[in-house]
VODOMAR-905371 format. One record per residue (C-alpha): residue in one letter; x, y, z. Coordinates in pm, whole numbers, padded with zeros to 5 digits, always signed. Example, Ala and Ser with C-alpha at 12.3 -4.5 7.8 and 13.67 -1.06 7.14 Angstrom:
A+01230-00450+00780 S+01367-00106+00714 
END
This chain:
X+00000+00000+00000 X+00118+00350-00083 X+00031+00644+00142 X+00007+01017+00079 X+00056+01284+00342 X-00220+01543+00379 X-00148+01908+00456 X-00218+01852+00828 X+00035+01568+00851 X-00217+01283+00848 X-00119+00992+00624 X-00387+00844+00399 X-00385+00536+00174 X-00370+00646-00189 X-00591+00362-00307 X-00925+00301-00137 X-01266+00145-00177 X-01588+00339-00241 X-01942+00227-00160 X-02148+00470-00368 X-02460+00305-00517 X-02450+00012-00274 X-02761+00096-00067 X-02845-00266+00024 X-02695-00296+00372 X-02615-00668+00357 X-02450-00634+00017 X-02256-00328+00132 X-02137-00496+00450 X-02012-00797+00255 X-01847-00575-00005 X-01656-00383+00262 X-01553-00707+00432 X-01427-00840+00098 X-01245-00514+00029 X-01070-00517+00366 X-00980-00884+00314 X-00834-00788-00027 X-00603-00535+00138 X-00795-00207+00123 X-00764+00013+00429 X-00935+00330+00301 X-01315+00300+00293 X-01521+00589+00152 X-01889+00633+00238 X-02131+00924+00288 X-02455+01011+00463 X-02623+01031+00122 X-02520+00674+00038 X-02743+00542+00317 X-02497+00270+00409 X-02283+00407+00692 X-02431+00143+00925 X-02317-00135+00693 X-01967+00009+00673 X-01954+00027+01051 X-02073-00332+01087 X-01806-00451+00844 X-01536-00263+01031 X-01633-00442+01352 X-01642-00784+01187 X-01320-00738+00992 X-01088-00803+01285 X-00857-00527+01158 X-00741-00280+01421 X-00923+00052+01400 X-00600+00250+01368 X-00509+00054+01054 X-00826+00171+00877 X-00893+00510+00722 X-01266+00586+00714 X-01418+00872+00514 X-01775+01002+00527 X-01949+01312+00399 X-02212+01565+00506 X-02509+01599+00271 X-02643+01939+00162 X-02960+01903+00369 X-02730+01942+00673 X-02517+02221+00527 X-02549+02474+00808 X-02365+02516+01136 X-02625+02357+01367 X-02731+02086+01124 X-02371+01997+01046 X-02293+01944+01414 X-02580+01696+01432 X-02483+01542+01100 X-02132+01465+01222 X-02270+01298+01535 X-02515+01097+01322 X-02233+00970+01102 X-02025+00875+01406 X-02319+00688+01558 X-02412+00505+01239 X-02053+00403+01179 X-02015+00306+01544 X-01684+00492+01566 X-01521+00724+01817 X-01365+00923+01534 X-01375+00950+01156 X-01047+00984+00970 X-01175+01219+00700 X-01503+01409+00685 X-01608+01606+00377 X-01866+01860+00271 X-02028+01654-00004 X-02136+01946-00226 X-02062+02321-00245 X-02422+02423-00169 X-02612+02555+00130 X-02444+02741+00418 X-02099+02613+00331 X-01917+02847+00569 X-02143+02760+00862 X-02112+02390+00795 X-01734+02421+00765 X-01718+02589+01107 X-01889+02281+01251 X-01634+02058+01079 X-01353+02272+01219 X-01492+02229+01570 X-01517+01853+01524 X-01159+01850+01396 X-01028+02043+01697 X-01229+01816+01929 X-01070+01504+01780 X-01394+01367+01638 X-01243+01379+01289 X-00873+01361+01200 X-00900+01564+00881 X-01163+01768+00698 X-01214+01840+00331 X-01460+01902+00052 X-01609+01731-00251 X-01714+01870-00590 X-01574+02218-00523 X-01447+02417-00819 X-01122+02606-00766 X-01290+02941-00699 X-01525+02785-00444 X-01229+02619-00278 X-01037+02947-00273 X-01330+03126-00110 X-01340+02863+00165 X-00966+02881+00223 X-00972+03261+00249 X-01276+03261+00479 X-01203+02984+00730 X-00928+02881+00968 X-00859+02518+00875 X-00748+02449+00518 X-00924+02154+00350 X-00694+01855+00305 X-00887+01694+00016 X-01113+01790-00271 X-01293+01483-00403 X-01390+01545-00767 X-01474+01352-01081 X-01153+01249-01258 X-01125+00981-01526 X-00968+00948-01872 X-01270+01116-02034 X-01274+01406-01787 X-00920+01469-01672 X-00970+01809-01501 X-00609+01911-01561 X-00653+02277-01468 X-00868+02205-01161 X-00614+01952-01037 X-00330+02197-01091 X-00512+02468-00895 X-00600+02232-00608 X-00245+02105-00580 X-00115+02464-00583 X-00328+02522-00270 X-00175+02211-00106 X-00514+02039-00129 X-00496+01674-00234 X-00725+01565-00517 X-00927+01246-00474 X-01095+01095-00780 X-01451+00967-00776 X-01581+00769-01075 X-01228+00683-01193 X-01378+00438-01444 X-01655+00680-01554 X-01896+00398-01464 X-01788+00218-01780 X-01908+00488-02017 X-01774+00504-02373 X-01663+00140-02334 X-01374+00243-02113 X-01293-00115-02016 X-01259-00210-02384 X-01081+00104-02502 X-00806-00001-02743 X-00559+00270-02641 X-00577+00170-02273 X-00571-00200-02366 X-00254-00156-02573 X-00082+00014-02282 X-00203-00258-02045 X-00069-00536-02265 X+00286-00409-02209 X+00249-00469-01836 X+00005-00759-01831 X-00265-00533-01685 X-00632-00465-01758 X-00773-00126-01861 X-00898-00054-01510 X-00556-00116-01361 X-00397+00117-01617 X-00648+00389-01523 X-00581+00354-01151 X-00208+00364-01207 X-00243+00673-01429 X-00433+00853-01153 X-00193+00751-00878 X+00109+00866-01077 X-00056+01209-01095 X-00056+01218-00713 X-00432+01157-00693 X-00610+00946-00431 X-00856+00707-00593 X-01155+00507-00466 X-01280+00249-00718 X-01598+00062-00632 X-01707-00296-00702 X-01921-00555-00529 X-01724-00840-00691 X-01422-00960-00495 X-01227-01065-00802 X-01258-00712-00941 X-01161-00564-00602 X-00846-00776-00605 X-00769-00676-00963 X-00810-00307-00878 X-00577-00349-00581 X-00306-00511-00793 X-00155-00185-00920 X+00156-00142-00709 X+00390-00362-00912 X+00420-00161-01233 X+00470+00199-01345 X+00348+00373-01658 X+00609+00544-01874 X+00601+00915-01955 X+00490+00817-02305 X+00202+00614-02161 X+00094+00908-01946 X+00102+01142-02246 X-00097+00895-02455 X-00372+00872-02191 X-00375+01252-02162 X-00489+01266-02526 X-00808+01072-02440 X-00955+01369-02252 X-01305+01464-02374 X-01305+01755-02126 X-01665+01695-02025 X-01827+01551-01715 X-01962+01202-01764 X-02245+01277-01521 X-02371+01635-01485 X-02260+01996-01467 X-02229+02105-01104 X-02268+02467-01215 X-02584+02440-01421 X-02869+02610-01227 X-03139+02375-01356 X-02931+02070-01266 X-02860+02208-00919 X-03231+02265-00857 X-03326+01924-00993 X-03071+01725-00793 X-03020+01933-00481 X-03329+02155-00458 X-03534+01938-00223 X-03237+01880+00007 X-03152+02250+00019 X-03515+02337+00098 X-03475+02140+00422 X-03232+02404+00544 X-03524+02647+00567 X-03699+02424+00816 X-03648+02509+01180 
END
């Protein structure tokens, strides 16, 4: 396992396991157990995934010492205010059954971001979380947070994959000493990414599959990555990326695959924001 050091000195595994879109608690628990058994020590969940309980149950059953695991969760926008965030953090701790969370993120840049961040800062200073960060923040939103608050985010978790490489955003995050973490590294298989001939040709040189080439490409850019699968054989394949290194030519070849477009949705489109986050944000108006 390779680790990266965050800007507060905390060390984090560079390769982890995500549980987005695994809402069935039994399936999620088994997936996390299989991931831990396969060698993963970073587990990434969120309040909005509705499976924190399953992750917590798997942690208990795994037999792995708590200090060897790095657990991430996230605050949803319906709790994006100071008072709601304080309760949201406690809810995540209780559902996970943990005394502390290693990394806690603001899941989206909407709602009372500054108020919610103050609650995260308090939890950080109280030892309830070891590090705090954000997710889906554009560089200007990140800069606003950094200039406004006391504790600098350690991570910005954003969409990064061969079709949407986010070169400028990554450069700006890294310039702020904020580590980038990639969600959807495989773009959920879109545009036949697992059969792409360019990636396959690179993989053949190392005896690796397309997915392994993608993970290695991300890691060599200094990015933390959290692939997801409910199949143990795929988990093991994804984890088998520490015994080869892509050449500069390989990296440049993959860079040419960039379509420069999100494979999901535009986080800055007003209609999309209202459609996806509107009902959650309306909850902030409720006393």
